[in-house]
N, C-alpha and C positions, 0 to 999 in steps of 0.2 A: 708821373708828376715832375714838374720842373725842379731842378736841383738849385738850391739857393747858395750853396758853397760859402756859408757864413757861420760863425760860431757866436755864442753868447756866454757870458760869465754870470754865475749866480753866487752870491755871498751867503754863507750859512754860518750862524754863530756856533762856536765850538760847543757851548753848553747844549745846543740842540742835538748835536751828534752824540754827545755823552748821554743825554736823556734817551735818545733812540736806542743806543747800545744797551743801556740799563733796562729798557723795556723788553728786550728780547731775552734777557736772562731770567731764569726762574726766580720768583719772588722769595723763595726760601733758600736760595743759593747763599752759602756762607761767604762773607766778605765781598759780596757782589759790587758794592760801591767802591771799595778799594781796588778791586780788579779793573773796573771801568776807568777809574782815575789813572791807574798805572798804564792801561792801554792807550788812553787818550794822550797822556803826557808823553809817552814814548813816541807815539805817532806824530805829535806836534814837533818833537825834536828831530825827527827823521823826515819831515815833510811828506808823510804818507797818510795824513789824516783824510785826504780826499778819497783814498782807496777804501778806507773804512766806511765813509759816508756812501760811496757808490755801492759797496757790497750790501750795506743795510737796505739800500733801495733797489737791490736786485740787478745792478748794472755791473757787468764784467768789462774790464778794459779791452778795447779792440786792438788787435795786432794785425798789421798788414803783411806779416812775414810768416814763413813756414820753416820748420826744421828741415835741414838738408837742402835748402834753397841757396843758390848763389846770388850774391848781391854785389853792388859796388859801394865801397865804404870810403868816405872822405876823411875819416878819423886819421890823425897823423901818428906815425910811428918813427922811431929813430932808425936811420940808415946811414951808416958811417957817422958823420958829424952833423947831419942835417935831418930835418923832419920831413917825411914824405907821406902822402896818403896811402892807406893800406891797399886800396884798389879792389880787385875781384877777390871775394872771399866766400867761405861756406858758413852758413849759420849752424852752430852746434848746440846752442841752447837759447831759449827765449825766456826772459824774466818780465812778464807782463806787468808786474807790480812796481818795478823800478824803471821800466822802459829801457832796459839794456839787453843787448844781444851778446852772446859769446860767439866769436867768429874765429875761424882758422884760415890761414893764408900761407902762401909759399914765400920763402925768403931765400935769396941766393947770396952766398958769401963772395968774397973777392976772387975766389978760384972757380966760381960758377957752381959750387956744390949747393944743392937745394935742401932746405929743411922746412918743417911746418911749425908755425907759431900760432898761439891762440891769444886772444885779448878780449876783454869785456868792453863794449863800445855802446854809446847811446844809439837808440833806434833812429833818432833824427839824423845821424851821420851816414845812414845807409839808404840806398835806393834800389829799386828793382832794376834788373838788367832788361833793357827793352827787347822785346821779341821782334826779330826781323823776319818778315815773310817775303819770300821771293815769288814773283809771279811768272 
């Protein structure tokens, strides 16, 4: 089938998400309304309410990366007195709910001594390393 490569946005009232969350809890569950209110309020403050909505509807966030994969990262780090892109790095952890990756990368000091540093970076700052095929 043809790929449309377009996205749409859907607006959902927070009360609808709260009611949906309440409906999956046992009716005899003690303090269920207070629990739902706490979960929804916390999610609203952390901008993660969409993850709760997606989970209630059986949708898991899709991640285009794998643990142990090398990627190119445009996220800036400090080197001497300037900020430079991280560059080639290794994915050590994937947090699909915050859209962040923990990456490790090589850093060289002024004497050429290498060390490994790790940083949490947005997935959007990373891209796959193109595969080059020789014919």
